[in-house]
N, C-alpha and C positions, 0 to 999 in steps of 0.2 A: 436604473432598473434595478430592484430587490429580488433578491432569490431566496427561498426559503434554506436555509442548511440541509444538508444531507441528512434524511434520518436514521441510518445506519451508521453515523461517522464512528461510531467508537473501532469500527472494525474495517474501513475503508483502508487507513495505514499498511493493514496485513495484505490487503488485496493489491496495494500499489506493489508490497515488496515481491509480491508473486508475480509479478510481470517479467522476472529474470527466475532462471532454477539451473540446476548443476552448477553452483558456485564453487562446490568443493572440490570438484576434481580437474575443476581449470577449462571444462567444458561448456562456458557458460552459454547457454539459450537463452537468448532476448528479443523480447517483444515488443521494445520501443526502439525501432530504427529511425526515426522521425518524427517532427513536431506534431505532425499530424495522426501518427500512431497514439500519441499521449492524448490529443484531444478525443479521438475515436474511444479509447480506454476509460475516457471520463465521462462521455455521454453514455456509453454503456453500462457504468456503475450508477448511473445515476447522479453523479458529482457535478455536472454540466448539463444545464439543458439544451436543447438542439439549436435554440436560436443564439445563444453565446457562443458554442462550438462554431457555428457559421461563421460568425463574426470573427472570433478568432482565428480562424482558418486564413480567411480573407486577409488580416493586419499579417500574420505569418507570412503569405506569400508576398506580401509588399516589403517585409523586413524578414529576408531570407537568413541575414547572418545572426540577428537578434534571434531568430527563431531556435535556430541551431544552439545558442548559445544557452537558450533558456531550456532545451532538451539536454543539455548535459548537467546544466543545474538541477533537472529532475531526476536523471541517473545520479548523481552525488548524493541528493537527498536520499533517495530509494535505498541506496547502498548503506548510508549512515542509518537510517532506520533498521534495516535490516542486522547489523552488529549490534545497534541496541537493544532491540528485543529478544537476536540471540543469546547474547550477554547474559540478560535477566533469565532465560530459561536456563543455562547454564550455570546460575547464580556466580557470576563473573560481574565485576564493575563494569559498567558502560565504559567504552572509548570517551575520553574527554573530549577531543576533537568532534566526535560526532555529536556528541551532547551539544556542544559550543555551536555546530551548526543548526541542529533543529533551533535551537534557542534564536540563533539569526532568523531564521526563517519563519518562527512564528512573533517575532518583533515585526516584522513586514507586514505578517498575515492579519494579525488582531485588530489593527487600524480598521479593516475592511468589514468587521464586524457591526452589526447596530441591532439594537431592540426594536421590536414591531408590535404593536397591541393587534390582539384578533378576538373573536368571538369565545375561545376557550383560552385565554389568556396571553402572556408574552411569549416571543419566541425569539429567536436567533434568526438573523437574515444577513446575507451576504450584500453588502453594497457593488454594485455593479457598474456607478456610473463613469467608471473611469476602464476604456481598455487597457488591459493589461496581459501580458502574455504569461506572466507568472500567475495567475488565476487559477490554473489547475494545481498549483501547489497549494493554495489557500486550505482549502477541506483535509488535504492529505496532512499538513502539518497540524491542524487544529485537533483533527481525528488520532493522531500520534500523543498528542498531549494529554486528549480525552481518556485514552487506552492506558498511559502511562500511568496514571493517578487514580485509574479505577480499580476495584475488586478483581476486574476479568485480568488484569496483567499477571498473576499468577497463574492463570489458565492458559497463557500463551505457549505453544510447544512450535518445535520444529520438525517436518515432516522425515521420517525413518524411511523413507524412501530411498534408495540409491539414486543418485542424480536428480534428486526434487530439490529437497531445501525450503519447501513451501512453509510459510506459517501458516498458524490456524488459532482457534481459542476453542480448548478443549471442553465443551458443554458433556460429555458422558457424565453417569451417574457416578461411575469410580474413578474419574479422572484419570482414565486408563488408554486413550485415543492414543494412536501411534502414527496414524496416517494421515494425509490430507483429504482421502478420498478411498475409502475402503475398495469401491469398485475398480480405481486406477492403480495406485502406488500398493495399495494392499494386496490386491490380487498377484499384483506382479512377485510381493515378496513370496507369498502362499505358492506360486507355480516354482520360483526358487528354490524354496525349503522341500518340494514333491521331487523335483528333478536331482536333488541333493541327495535326499535319501535313497533314491533309486538307485543312484550312483555308486553308494555306500554298500548295498546289499548286493549289488549286481555281481 
């Protein structure tokens, strides 16, 4: 069965890195505790159709050791992507080992892509004839490659919120966005600044 490639693939990789937060101070908040969590994330983000998620969940239950290994590989890729994008945002060279890991995953991913003709032209599709627990990493890896080679790379930012570290694409007009979400981290920072000023003037 073929499946159309996720239409918002350029930012899917950043959404994937955001399945963890609070990396800097050592109090990592993890969202992916099992392979089932990974599948749920992929289905929720539109990277995996429900039918594929159900098939992979059945396969994972019959191969628990393999599923645990794939979860570990997914988390390793996620952290490599986080380091690559934060290095670029801070104008540093990306770690060579992390870039090598991404290239290895891409080498495993790209053979699963195929062109399909449609009424509006040609599109990329995933060839899902084989049941592969690594399926969840395919759209993530391609998304990362697309973003790293796009003009949007210059707009990738890391949230300035304390204990956040989420990544996002800054699409503000003056390129000055600091928070992943103004209603969340932005408001927390505003409250902290307000309390700090009150203490100073008390």
